[in-house]
TORPA-4810 file (N, C-alpha, C, O; in nm, 3 decimals):
<nodes>
NODE_1_-2.552_-3.278_-0.972_-2.428_-3.242_-1.042_-2.305_-3.308_-0.978_-2.192_-3.284_-1.022_M
NODE_2_-2.326_-3.392_-0.875_-2.212_-3.451_-0.805_-2.131_-3.544_-0.893_-2.011_-3.564_-0.870_K
NODE_3_-2.193_-3.602_-0.994_-2.123_-3.695_-1.082_-2.068_-3.627_-1.207_-2.021_-3.693_-1.299_D
NODE_4_-2.073_-3.495_-1.210_-2.024_-3.422_-1.326_-1.874_-3.443_-1.343_-1.798_-3.445_-1.246_S
NODE_5_-1.834_-3.459_-1.469_-1.691_-3.473_-1.500_-1.635_-3.333_-1.526_-1.671_-3.267_-1.624_K
NODE_6_-1.547_-3.291_-1.437_-1.494_-3.155_-1.440_-1.349_-3.156_-1.486_-1.267_-3.231_-1.433_I
NODE_7_-1.320_-3.074_-1.584_-1.184_-3.062_-1.637_-1.136_-2.919_-1.615_-1.207_-2.823_-1.648_K
NODE_8_-1.017_-2.905_-1.560_-0.957_-2.774_-1.537_-0.836_-2.760_-1.627_-0.744_-2.842_-1.621_V
NODE_9_-0.834_-2.657_-1.710_-0.726_-2.640_-1.808_-0.655_-2.508_-1.784_-0.716_-2.401_-1.790_I
NODE_10_-0.527_-2.516_-1.757_-0.444_-2.396_-1.745_-0.377_-2.370_-1.877_-0.310_-2.458_-1.932_G
NODE_11_-0.392_-2.249_-1.930_-0.342_-2.217_-2.063_-0.239_-2.105_-2.053_-0.265_-2.000_-1.994_I
NODE_12_-0.122_-2.128_-2.112_-0.014_-2.031_-2.103_0.063_-2.048_-1.972_0.024_-2.127_-1.886_G
NODE_13_0.171_-1.974_-1.958_0.257_-1.990_-1.840_0.187_-1.949_-1.711_0.202_-2.015_-1.608_S
NODE_14_0.112_-1.839_-1.716_0.038_-1.797_-1.597_-0.071_-1.896_-1.560_-0.091_-1.927_-1.443_G
NODE_15_-0.141_-1.946_-1.661_-0.243_-2.047_-1.637_-0.183_-2.174_-1.582_-0.242_-2.240_-1.496_G
NODE_16_-0.065_-2.210_-1.632_0.005_-2.328_-1.582_0.039_-2.312_-1.435_0.018_-2.404_-1.356_Q
NODE_17_0.091_-2.196_-1.396_0.124_-2.171_-1.256_0.000_-2.184_-1.167_0.006_-2.244_-1.060_D
NODE_18_-0.110_-2.127_-1.212_-0.233_-2.131_-1.134_-0.285_-2.274_-1.118_-0.328_-2.313_-1.010_A
NODE_19_-0.280_-2.351_-1.226_-0.329_-2.490_-1.220_-0.232_-2.578_-1.140_-0.276_-2.670_-1.072_V
NODE_20_-0.103_-2.550_-1.148_-0.008_-2.619_-1.060_-0.049_-2.601_-0.914_-0.051_-2.697_-0.837_N
NODE_21_-0.082_-2.477_-0.878_-0.121_-2.446_-0.741_-0.250_-2.520_-0.704_-0.260_-2.579_-0.596_Y
NODE_22_-0.348_-2.517_-0.794_-0.474_-2.587_-0.769_-0.452_-2.738_-0.755_-0.508_-2.802_-0.666_L
NODE_23_-0.372_-2.792_-0.842_-0.345_-2.936_-0.842_-0.280_-2.981_-0.713_-0.317_-3.085_-0.657_Y
NODE_24_-0.184_-2.904_-0.665_-0.112_-2.940_-0.544_-0.194_-2.916_-0.417_-0.163_-2.971_-0.311_L
NODE_25_-0.298_-2.834_-0.428_-0.382_-2.802_-0.312_-0.527_-2.843_-0.334_-0.618_-2.785_-0.275_N
NODE_26_-0.548_-2.943_-0.419_-0.683_-2.983_-0.457_-0.764_-3.034_-0.337_-0.715_-3.115_-0.258_N
NODE_27_-0.886_-2.985_-0.325_-0.974_-3.022_-0.214_-1.088_-3.113_-0.258_-1.168_-3.157_-0.175_K
NODE_28_-1.097_-3.141_-0.387_-1.211_-3.217_-0.439_-1.164_-3.338_-0.519_-1.056_-3.339_-0.577_C
NODE_29_-1.248_-3.440_-0.521_-1.221_-3.558_-0.603_-1.283_-3.539_-0.741_-1.363_-3.448_-0.764_K
NODE_30_-1.244_-3.625_-0.832_-1.306_-3.630_-0.966_-1.287_-3.502_-1.047_-1.373_-3.466_-1.128_N
NODE_31_-1.176_-3.435_-1.025_-1.141_-3.319_-1.106_-1.011_-3.350_-1.178_-0.912_-3.387_-1.115_I
NODE_32_-1.011_-3.336_-1.309_-0.891_-3.361_-1.389_-0.824_-3.228_-1.424_-0.892_-3.132_-1.462_D
NODE_33_-0.693_-3.224_-1.411_-0.618_-3.102_-1.438_-0.527_-3.122_-1.560_-0.460_-3.224_-1.573_F
NODE_34_-0.528_-3.022_-1.647_-0.446_-3.025_-1.768_-0.379_-2.889_-1.784_-0.439_-2.786_-1.754_V
NODE_35_-0.255_-2.888_-1.832_-0.193_-2.760_-1.867_-0.153_-2.762_-2.014_-0.109_-2.864_-2.067_V
NODE_36_-0.170_-2.648_-2.077_-0.136_-2.630_-2.218_-0.046_-2.508_-2.228_-0.081_-2.400_-2.182_I
NODE_37_0.072_-2.526_-2.288_0.167_-2.416_-2.294_0.248_-2.425_-2.422_0.279_-2.535_-2.470_N
NODE_38_0.283_-2.311_-2.477_0.364_-2.308_-2.598_0.513_-2.303_-2.567_0.596_-2.323_-2.657_A
NODE_39_0.548_-2.277_-2.442_0.688_-2.273_-2.401_0.727_-2.408_-2.343_0.689_-2.442_-2.231_D
NODE_40_0.802_-2.484_-2.420_0.834_-2.622_-2.382_0.916_-2.630_-2.254_0.898_-2.722_-2.174_E
NODE_41_1.005_-2.534_-2.235_1.089_-2.536_-2.115_1.006_-2.517_-1.989_1.032_-2.582_-1.888_R
NODE_42_0.908_-2.429_-1.994_0.821_-2.406_-1.879_0.724_-2.522_-1.861_0.694_-2.562_-1.748_I
NODE_43_0.675_-2.577_-1.972_0.581_-2.689_-1.965_0.642_-2.808_-1.892_0.570_-2.883_-1.824_L
NODE_44_0.772_-2.827_-1.905_0.840_-2.939_-1.838_0.828_-2.929_-1.686_0.842_-3.029_-1.616_K
NODE_45_0.802_-2.808_-1.635_0.790_-2.787_-1.491_0.648_-2.809_-1.439_0.623_-2.796_-1.320_E
NODE_46_0.556_-2.843_-1.528_0.417_-2.864_-1.486_0.406_-2.979_-1.387_0.474_-3.081_-1.402_A
NODE_47_0.321_-2.962_-1.287_0.303_-3.064_-1.185_0.199_-3.169_-1.226_0.199_-3.280_-1.174_K
NODE_48_0.113_-3.133_-1.318_0.007_-3.225_-1.360_0.065_-3.332_-1.452_0.163_-3.310_-1.522_T
NODE_49_0.001_-3.448_-1.451_0.047_-3.555_-1.541_0.001_-3.530_-1.684_0.068_-3.572_-1.779_S
NODE_50_-0.112_-3.461_-1.699_-0.164_-3.428_-1.832_-0.116_-3.290_-1.874_-0.149_-3.189_-1.810_D
NODE_51_-0.038_-3.286_-1.980_0.012_-3.158_-2.031_0.024_-3.167_-2.183_0.045_-3.275_-2.239_K
NODE_52_0.009_-3.053_-2.246_0.012_-3.053_-2.393_0.093_-2.934_-2.442_0.075_-2.821_-2.398_Y
NODE_53_0.183_-2.963_-2.536_0.269_-2.859_-2.593_0.202_-2.795_-2.713_0.174_-2.861_-2.813_L
NODE_54_0.177_-2.665_-2.702_0.113_-2.589_-2.810_0.223_-2.528_-2.897_0.238_-2.406_-2.905_L
NODE_55_0.298_-2.615_-2.962_0.414_-2.570_-3.039_0.372_-2.498_-3.167_0.265_-2.522_-3.222_S
NODE_56_0.461_-2.411_-3.212_0.435_-2.336_-3.335_0.557_-2.334_-3.423_0.607_-2.439_-3.464_G
NODE_57_0.605_-2.214_-3.454_0.718_-2.199_-3.544_0.844_-2.151_-3.474_0.951_-2.145_-3.535_E
NODE_58_0.834_-2.115_-3.347_0.949_-2.060_-3.276_1.018_-2.168_-3.193_0.957_-2.225_-3.102_N
NODE_59_1.145_-2.194_-3.224_1.220_-2.299_-3.154_1.357_-2.247_-3.113_1.414_-2.160_-3.178_Y
NODE_60_1.409_-2.302_-3.003_1.542_-2.267_-2.955_1.648_-2.347_-3.031_1.615_-2.431_-3.115_S
NODE_61_1.772_-2.321_-3.001_1.880_-2.398_-3.063_1.876_-2.544_-3.021_1.931_-2.631_-3.089_N
NODE_62_1.809_-2.570_-2.907_1.793_-2.708_-2.860_1.667_-2.773_-2.916_1.627_-2.881_-2.873_E
NODE_63_1.606_-2.704_-3.014_1.484_-2.753_-3.080_1.366_-2.766_-2.984_1.285_-2.858_-2.995_N
NODE_64_1.357_-2.672_-2.889_1.244_-2.667_-2.798_1.155_-2.549_-2.836_1.204_-2.441_-2.869_E
NODE_65_1.024_-2.570_-2.831_0.930_-2.461_-2.859_0.949_-2.350_-2.756_0.953_-2.377_-2.636_S
NODE_66_0.962_-2.227_-2.803_0.995_-2.116_-2.713_0.876_-2.024_-2.684_0.895_-1.915_-2.631_T
NODE_67_0.757_-2.067_-2.719_0.640_-1.987_-2.686_0.594_-1.895_-2.796_0.626_-1.914_-2.914_G
NODE_68_0.517_-1.793_-2.756_0.451_-1.706_-2.854_0.507_-1.565_-2.856_0.457_-1.479_-2.928_C
NODE_69_0.611_-1.540_-2.777_0.673_-1.409_-2.778_0.581_-1.296_-2.735_0.599_-1.182_-2.776_G
NODE_70_0.481_-1.328_-2.652_0.389_-1.226_-2.605_0.287_-1.181_-2.708_0.218_-1.082_-2.687_G
NODE_71_0.277_-1.254_-2.820_0.188_-1.216_-2.930_0.063_-1.305_-2.931_0.073_-1.424_-2.964_N
NODE_72_-0.055_-1.251_-2.897_-0.177_-1.332_-2.895_-0.212_-1.394_-3.030_-0.274_-1.500_-3.035_P
NODE_73_-0.174_-1.329_-3.139_-0.205_-1.384_-3.271_-0.131_-1.516_-3.294_-0.184_-1.608_-3.357_Q
NODE_74_-0.008_-1.524_-3.242_0.065_-1.650_-3.253_0.000_-1.756_-3.166_-0.011_-1.871_-3.206_I
NODE_75_-0.043_-1.717_-3.045_-0.115_-1.809_-2.958_-0.241_-1.861_-3.022_-0.274_-1.979_-3.011_G
NODE_76_-0.312_-1.772_-3.089_-0.435_-1.810_-3.159_-0.405_-1.911_-3.270_-0.471_-2.014_-3.280_K
NODE_77_-0.306_-1.880_-3.353_-0.273_-1.969_-3.464_-0.225_-2.105_-3.415_-0.260_-2.208_-3.473_Q
NODE_78_-0.145_-2.106_-3.308_-0.101_-2.234_-3.252_-0.219_-2.318_-3.204_-0.222_-2.439_-3.225_N
NODE_79_-0.316_-2.252_-3.141_-0.433_-2.324_-3.091_-0.516_-2.380_-3.206_-0.566_-2.492_-3.198_A
NODE_80_-0.529_-2.304_-3.312_-0.605_-2.351_-3.429_-0.538_-2.475_-3.488_-0.606_-2.571_-3.525_I
NODE_81_-0.406_-2.473_-3.495_-0.332_-2.587_-3.549_-0.352_-2.712_-3.464_-0.362_-2.823_-3.518_I
NODE_82_-0.359_-2.696_-3.334_-0.362_-2.810_-3.241_-0.502_-2.839_-3.186_-0.516_-2.925_-3.099_H
NODE_83_-0.604_-2.771_-3.235_-0.734_-2.776_-3.169_-0.793_-2.917_-3.160_-0.856_-2.950_-3.060_I
NODE_84_-0.774_-3.000_-3.260_-0.830_-3.135_-3.255_-0.767_-3.218_-3.144_-0.836_-3.294_-3.076_N
NODE_85_-0.636_-3.202_-3.124_-0.569_-3.273_-3.015_-0.612_-3.220_-2.879_-0.627_-3.296_-2.783_Q
NODE_86_-0.632_-3.089_-2.871_-0.678_-3.028_-2.746_-0.816_-3.079_-2.709_-0.843_-3.110_-2.593_I
NODE_87_-0.904_-3.088_-2.807_-1.040_-3.135_-2.782_-1.042_-3.279_-2.733_-1.132_-3.318_-2.658_L
NODE_88_-0.945_-3.359_-2.774_-0.936_-3.497_-2.726_-0.908_-3.499_-2.576_-0.953_-3.588_-2.505_K
NODE_89_-0.832_-3.399_-2.528_-0.803_-3.390_-2.386_-0.928_-3.354_-2.305_-0.937_-3.384_-2.186_L
NODE_90_-1.023_-3.291_-2.372_-1.141_-3.238_-2.303_-1.263_-3.329_-2.320_-1.363_-3.312_-2.251_I
NODE_91_-1.255_-3.424_-2.412_-1.372_-3.504_-2.446_-1.432_-3.572_-2.322_-1.361_-3.607_-2.228_Q
NODE_92_-1.563_-3.588_-2.325_-1.641_-3.650_-2.218_-1.653_-3.565_-2.092_-1.699_-3.612_-1.989_N
NODE_93_-1.610_-3.438_-2.100_-1.624_-3.348_-1.986_-1.763_-3.286_-1.985_-1.819_-3.256_-2.091_S
NODE_94_-1.818_-3.267_-1.865_-1.946_-3.198_-1.851_-1.926_-3.049_-1.830_-2.002_-2.966_-1.881_D
NODE_95_-1.822_-3.016_-1.756_-1.790_-2.877_-1.725_-1.640_-2.856_-1.741_-1.560_-2.937_-1.694_I
NODE_96_-1.603_-2.748_-1.807_-1.461_-2.716_-1.825_-1.433_-2.577_-1.767_-1.506_-2.481_-1.793_V
NODE_97_-1.327_-2.571_-1.687_-1.277_-2.443_-1.638_-1.152_-2.408_-1.718_-1.058_-2.486_-1.725_F
NODE_98_-1.152_-2.291_-1.777_-1.035_-2.240_-1.849_-0.970_-2.135_-1.760_-1.033_-2.036_-1.723_L
NODE_99_-0.844_-2.157_-1.726_-0.774_-2.064_-1.637_-0.653_-2.008_-1.709_-0.568_-2.082_-1.758_I
NODE_100_-0.646_-1.876_-1.715_-0.537_-1.814_-1.789_-0.510_-1.674_-1.736_-0.602_-1.604_-1.691_S
NODE_101_-0.384_-1.634_-1.741_-0.346_-1.498_-1.706_-0.329_-1.421_-1.837_-0.230_-1.439_-1.908_C
NODE_102_-0.425_-1.336_-1.868_-0.425_-1.266_-1.996_-0.324_-1.152_-1.998_-0.288_-1.095_-1.895_F
NODE_103_-0.280_-1.121_-2.119_-0.185_-1.013_-2.142_-0.070_-1.056_-2.229_-0.012_-0.975_-2.302_G
NODE_104_-0.035_-1.186_-2.221_0.074_-1.239_-2.303_0.023_-1.301_-2.431_-0.083_-1.263_-2.481_G
NODE_105_0.098_-1.397_-2.485_0.062_-1.453_-2.614_-0.018_-1.580_-2.611_-0.124_-1.588_-2.673_G
NODE_106_0.031_-1.680_-2.539_-0.032_-1.812_-2.543_-0.171_-1.811_-2.481_-0.269_-1.848_-2.547_C
NODE_107_-0.182_-1.769_-2.356_-0.311_-1.771_-2.288_-0.413_-1.681_-2.355_-0.527_-1.721_-2.378_G
NODE_108_-0.371_-1.558_-2.385_-0.463_-1.459_-2.444_-0.512_-1.502_-2.581_-0.629_-1.482_-2.615_T
NODE_109_-0.423_-1.562_-2.659_-0.460_-1.600_-2.795_-0.530_-1.733_-2.805_-0.624_-1.749_-2.883_G
NODE_110_-0.485_-1.831_-2.726_-0.538_-1.968_-2.739_-0.669_-1.990_-2.665_-0.752_-2.068_-2.711_A
NODE_111_-0.688_-1.924_-2.552_-0.806_-1.950_-2.469_-0.938_-1.927_-2.543_-1.027_-2.012_-2.535_T
NODE_112_-0.955_-1.814_-2.615_-1.081_-1.795_-2.688_-1.104_-1.901_-2.795_-1.219_-1.938_-2.821_P
NODE_113_-0.999_-1.949_-2.859_-1.012_-2.053_-2.962_-1.069_-2.180_-2.900_-1.161_-2.242_-2.955_V
NODE_114_-1.014_-2.219_-2.787_-1.061_-2.339_-2.718_-1.203_-2.319_-2.669_-1.286_-2.409_-2.682_I
NODE_115_-1.232_-2.202_-2.614_-1.367_-2.173_-2.563_-1.472_-2.180_-2.673_-1.582_-2.230_-2.652_A
NODE_116_-1.438_-2.129_-2.790_-1.532_-2.133_-2.903_-1.569_-2.277_-2.939_-1.685_-2.307_-2.963_E
NODE_117_-1.470_-2.365_-2.942_-1.496_-2.504_-2.976_-1.579_-2.573_-2.867_-1.662_-2.659_-2.897_K
NODE_118_-1.556_-2.537_-2.743_-1.634_-2.593_-2.632_-1.780_-2.549_-2.642_-1.872_-2.626_-2.613_L
NODE_119_-1.800_-2.425_-2.682_-1.937_-2.376_-2.698_-2.008_-2.452_-2.808_-2.123_-2.491_-2.793_K
NODE_120_-1.940_-2.474_-2.919_-1.997_-2.550_-3.031_-2.033_-2.691_-2.986_-2.133_-2.748_-3.029_I
NODE_121_-1.947_-2.748_-2.899_-1.970_-2.884_-2.849_-2.077_-2.891_-2.741_-2.116_-3.000_-2.699_A
NODE_122_-2.124_-2.775_-2.694_-2.228_-2.771_-2.593_-2.179_-2.802_-2.452_-2.258_-2.846_-2.368_G
NODE_123_-2.051_-2.780_-2.426_-1.994_-2.807_-2.294_-1.994_-2.679_-2.212_-1.943_-2.575_-2.255_I
NODE_124_-2.051_-2.687_-2.092_-2.053_-2.569_-2.004_-1.910_-2.528_-1.973_-1.828_-2.611_-1.936_K
NODE_125_-1.881_-2.399_-1.989_-1.745_-2.350_-1.973_-1.741_-2.225_-1.885_-1.815_-2.129_-1.907_T
NODE_126_-1.655_-2.230_-1.785_-1.631_-2.116_-1.697_-1.486_-2.073_-1.715_-1.395_-2.156_-1.707_V
NODE_127_-1.465_-1.946_-1.738_-1.328_-1.894_-1.754_-1.291_-1.809_-1.633_-1.366_-1.722_-1.591_A
NODE_128_-1.173_-1.837_-1.578_-1.117_-1.753_-1.471_-0.991_-1.689_-1.528_-0.893_-1.756_-1.557_I
NODE_129_-0.997_-1.558_-1.544_-0.894_-1.484_-1.615_-0.837_-1.374_-1.526_-0.911_-1.310_-1.450_I
NODE_130_-0.707_-1.352_-1.534_-0.650_-1.237_-1.465_-0.607_-1.131_-1.565_-0.569_-1.161_-1.678_T
NODE_131_-0.614_-1.005_-1.520_-0.560_-0.893_-1.597_-0.428_-0.851_-1.532_-0.412_-0.862_-1.411_K
NODE_132_-0.334_-0.803_-1.611_-0.198_-0.778_-1.561_-0.189_-0.671_-1.453_-0.276_-0.584_-1.441_P
NODE_133_-0.081_-0.680_-1.375_-0.045_-0.570_-1.286_-0.009_-0.449_-1.371_0.032_-0.465_-1.486_F
NODE_134_-0.023_-0.330_-1.317_0.007_-0.207_-1.390_0.153_-0.205_-1.435_0.184_-0.158_-1.545_K
NODE_135_0.242_-0.257_-1.351_0.385_-0.252_-1.384_0.423_-0.347_-1.499_0.535_-0.343_-1.548_W
NODE_136_0.329_-0.431_-1.541_0.358_-0.519_-1.655_0.347_-0.446_-1.789_0.387_-0.499_-1.893_E
NODE_137_0.294_-0.325_-1.785_0.292_-0.244_-1.906_0.155_-0.233_-1.972_0.072_-0.323_-1.962_G
NODE_138_0.134_-0.121_-2.041_0.005_-0.092_-2.105_-0.027_-0.191_-2.217_-0.143_-0.227_-2.238_Q
NODE_139_0.076_-0.235_-2.288_0.054_-0.327_-2.400_-0.014_-0.455_-2.352_-0.109_-0.502_-2.414_K
NODE_140_0.036_-0.510_-2.243_-0.023_-0.634_-2.190_-0.165_-0.611_-2.141_-0.252_-0.697_-2.156_R
NODE_141_-0.190_-0.493_-2.083_-0.325_-0.462_-2.036_-0.423_-0.454_-2.153_-0.533_-0.509_-2.146_T
NODE_142_-0.382_-0.387_-2.260_-0.468_-0.375_-2.379_-0.493_-0.512_-2.441_-0.606_-0.544_-2.478_I
NODE_143_-0.388_-0.593_-2.451_-0.405_-0.728_-2.506_-0.500_-0.811_-2.420_-0.581_-0.887_-2.472_Q
NODE_144_-0.489_-0.795_-2.289_-0.578_-0.868_-2.198_-0.723_-0.826_-2.217_-0.813_-0.910_-2.224_A
NODE_145_-0.747_-0.696_-2.225_-0.883_-0.645_-2.241_-0.945_-0.691_-2.373_-1.062_-0.728_-2.378_E
NODE_146_-0.865_-0.688_-2.479_-0.915_-0.735_-2.609_-0.945_-0.884_-2.605_-1.045_-0.930_-2.660_N
NODE_147_-0.857_-0.960_-2.539_-0.877_-1.104_-2.529_-1.001_-1.140_-2.450_-1.075_-1.231_-2.487_G
NODE_148_-1.026_-1.068_-2.341_-1.145_-1.093_-2.258_-1.272_-1.064_-2.337_-1.370_-1.138_-2.328_I
NODE_149_-1.270_-0.956_-2.414_-1.387_-0.920_-2.496_-1.420_-1.031_-2.595_-1.538_-1.062_-2.615_E
NODE_150_-1.319_-1.090_-2.657_-1.341_-1.201_-2.750_-1.390_-1.325_-2.676_-1.484_-1.392_-2.719_I
NODE_151_-1.325_-1.355_-2.564_-1.355_-1.476_-2.487_-1.499_-1.480_-2.439_-1.563_-1.586_-2.442_L
NODE_152_-1.550_-1.366_-2.394_-1.682_-1.362_-2.331_-1.796_-1.406_-2.425_-1.905_-1.439_-2.379_Q
NODE_153_-1.769_-1.405_-2.554_-1.871_-1.450_-2.650_-1.895_-1.601_-2.640_-2.001_-1.650_-2.680_Q
NODE_154_-1.798_-1.674_-2.587_-1.801_-1.819_-2.598_-1.818_-1.895_-2.467_-1.839_-2.016_-2.469_F
NODE_155_-1.809_-1.828_-2.354_-1.815_-1.899_-2.226_-1.947_-1.869_-2.154_-2.012_-1.767_-2.179_V
NODE_156_-1.984_-1.959_-2.064_-2.106_-1.940_-1.986_-2.086_-1.837_-1.875_-2.180_-1.767_-1.836_D
NODE_157_-1.963_-1.829_-1.826_-1.934_-1.732_-1.720_-1.787_-1.694_-1.726_-1.701_-1.779_-1.748_K
NODE_158_-1.759_-1.566_-1.708_-1.622_-1.517_-1.703_-1.597_-1.451_-1.569_-1.670_-1.360_-1.530_T
NODE_159_-1.495_-1.496_-1.499_-1.454_-1.434_-1.374_-1.320_-1.364_-1.401_-1.221_-1.430_-1.433_I
NODE_160_-1.319_-1.234_-1.388_-1.199_-1.157_-1.417_-1.139_-1.106_-1.286_-1.206_-1.037_-1.209_V
NODE_161_-1.015_-1.141_-1.263_-0.943_-1.095_-1.145_-0.847_-0.984_-1.186_-0.761_-1.003_-1.272_I
NODE_162_-0.864_-0.870_-1.124_-0.777_-0.754_-1.155_-0.654_-0.762_-1.065_-0.662_-0.733_-0.945_E
NODE_163_-0.540_-0.799_-1.121_-0.419_-0.809_-1.039_-0.385_-0.678_-0.969_-0.341_-0.678_-0.854_N
NODE_164_-0.406_-0.567_-1.038_-0.373_-0.437_-0.980_-0.455_-0.410_-0.856_-0.406_-0.351_-0.760_Q
NODE_165_-0.582_-0.452_-0.857_-0.668_-0.434_-0.741_-0.617_-0.515_-0.622_-0.630_-0.473_-0.507_T
NODE_166_-0.558_-0.631_-0.651_-0.506_-0.715_-0.544_-0.388_-0.650_-0.473_-0.354_-0.687_-0.361_L
NODE_167_-0.326_-0.553_-0.540_-0.210_-0.486_-0.480_-0.244_-0.423_-0.345_-0.156_-0.407_-0.260_C
NODE_168_-0.370_-0.387_-0.326_-0.412_-0.326_-0.201_-0.396_-0.421_-0.083_-0.385_-0.379_0.032_K
NODE_169_-0.394_-0.552_-0.115_-0.382_-0.653_-0.009_-0.242_-0.710_0.001_-0.215_-0.797_0.084_S
NODE_170_-0.151_-0.661_-0.084_-0.016_-0.714_-0.087_0.081_-0.609_-0.030_0.080_-0.495_-0.075_I
NODE_171_0.163_-0.647_0.068_0.260_-0.551_0.124_0.353_-0.495_0.015_0.384_-0.563_-0.083_P
NODE_172_0.396_-0.371_0.033_0.477_-0.302_-0.069_0.609_-0.373_-0.097_0.661_-0.367_-0.209_E
NODE_173_0.665_-0.439_0.004_0.796_-0.504_-0.014_0.786_-0.648_-0.064_0.884_-0.722_-0.062_D
NODE_174_0.665_-0.687_-0.110_0.645_-0.823_-0.160_0.724_-0.846_-0.289_0.728_-0.759_-0.376_T
NODE_175_0.786_-0.961_-0.301_0.860_-0.995_-0.423_0.763_-1.027_-0.536_0.645_-1.055_-0.512_T
NODE_176_0.815_-1.021_-0.659_0.731_-1.054_-0.775_0.676_-1.196_-0.764_0.558_-1.219_-0.791_T
NODE_177_0.760_-1.289_-0.724_0.718_-1.429_-0.710_0.605_-1.442_-0.608_0.509_-1.516_-0.630_K
NODE_178_0.617_-1.373_-0.496_0.513_-1.379_-0.393_0.384_-1.314_-0.440_0.275_-1.359_-0.405_S
NODE_179_0.396_-1.208_-0.519_0.277_-1.139_-0.571_0.198_-1.233_-0.663_0.075_-1.240_-0.653_A
NODE_180_0.267_-1.304_-0.750_0.199_-1.396_-0.840_0.144_-1.517_-0.765_0.043_-1.574_-0.804_F
NODE_181_0.211_-1.556_-0.657_0.159_-1.665_-0.575_0.028_-1.622_-0.508_-0.064_-1.702_-0.491_N
NODE_182_0.022_-1.495_-0.469_-0.102_-1.441_-0.412_-0.214_-1.444_-0.515_-0.329_-1.473_-0.483_Y
NODE_183_-0.180_-1.413_-0.639_-0.278_-1.421_-0.749_-0.329_-1.564_-0.763_-0.449_-1.586_-0.779_V
NODE_184_-0.237_-1.662_-0.756_-0.278_-1.802_-0.765_-0.374_-1.840_-0.653_-0.470_-1.915_-0.675_N
NODE_185_-0.349_-1.789_-0.534_-0.440_-1.814_-0.422_-0.578_-1.757_-0.449_-0.680_-1.818_-0.417_Q
NODE_186_-0.581_-1.638_-0.509_-0.709_-1.574_-0.541_-0.784_-1.653_-0.648_-0.905_-1.670_-0.640_K
NODE_187_-0.710_-1.701_-0.749_-0.771_-1.784_-0.852_-0.831_-1.909_-0.789_-0.943_-1.948_-0.822_I
NODE_188_-0.756_-1.973_-0.699_-0.806_-2.093_-0.631_-0.932_-2.063_-0.552_-1.025_-2.143_-0.550_A
NODE_189_-0.935_-1.949_-0.486_-1.052_-1.908_-0.409_-1.175_-1.896_-0.500_-1.282_-1.947_-0.467_E
NODE_190_-1.158_-1.829_-0.613_-1.269_-1.812_-0.707_-1.312_-1.947_-0.766_-1.431_-1.973_-0.784_M
NODE_191_-1.214_-2.032_-0.794_-1.243_-2.164_-0.850_-1.329_-2.246_-0.755_-1.430_-2.303_-0.797_F
NODE_192_-1.291_-2.253_-0.629_-1.366_-2.336_-0.536_-1.503_-2.278_-0.503_-1.596_-2.353_-0.472_Y
NODE_193_-1.517_-2.147_-0.508_-1.650_-2.088_-0.493_-1.743_-2.139_-0.602_-1.859_-2.172_-0.576_L
NODE_194_-1.692_-2.147_-0.725_-1.773_-2.197_-0.836_-1.797_-2.347_-0.824_-1.908_-2.394_-0.849_E
NODE_195_-1.694_-2.424_-0.786_-1.707_-2.568_-0.771_-1.813_-2.604_-0.668_-1.895_-2.693_-0.691_I
NODE_196_-1.812_-2.535_-0.555_-1.908_-2.565_-0.450_-2.050_-2.530_-0.490_-2.145_-2.591_-0.441_F
NODE_197_-2.065_-2.432_-0.579_-2.199_-2.403_-0.634_-2.248_-2.520_-0.720_-2.366_-2.555_-0.718_K
NODE_198_-2.155_-2.579_-0.794_-2.189_-2.690_-0.884_-2.219_-2.817_-0.806_-2.315_-2.888_-0.834_I
NODE_199_-2.134_-2.845_-0.706_-2.148_-2.969_-0.630_-2.250_-2.957_-0.518_-2.273_-3.053_-0.445_L
</nodes>
């Protein structure tokens, strides 16, 4: 499996943050990183050279795509509209990692759409997903749980990271930014555990 072509895709703003972290701290060769986001302003901050705007119907006064408004149905519809272009980014891959922080709109809605197409194409797919912190609200938790249930039908393996469980390892005075950075570190840890199994 050493010659396997591995593609890592961060979907949504949380997925983008996680893949930015992986990209900047990459320990392996021959891994391609891509981020897909519906929020054009956040996408501009992506560290990877490969990025794709999952634009829909919501635009700012500056004519920039403003994302999915936390609605997974909008994320799903945007992914369906752009799926052929997304698949071009993934073509010739042997293994695809889908990384997303579930609970919002883009990642929760778009990730299962992409995973379904990868399954049809016969591409091995591993999903690394986070569930929201408790303070992010019940709505995001329910959306995440529903999204994971849909996603699991289409991937070979799902790794779910419970952000709330990670709180036990995070000091009480930790800032929100530091808490999410800790989540990114945990995602990277899970990712490399899987990579080393493959390689």
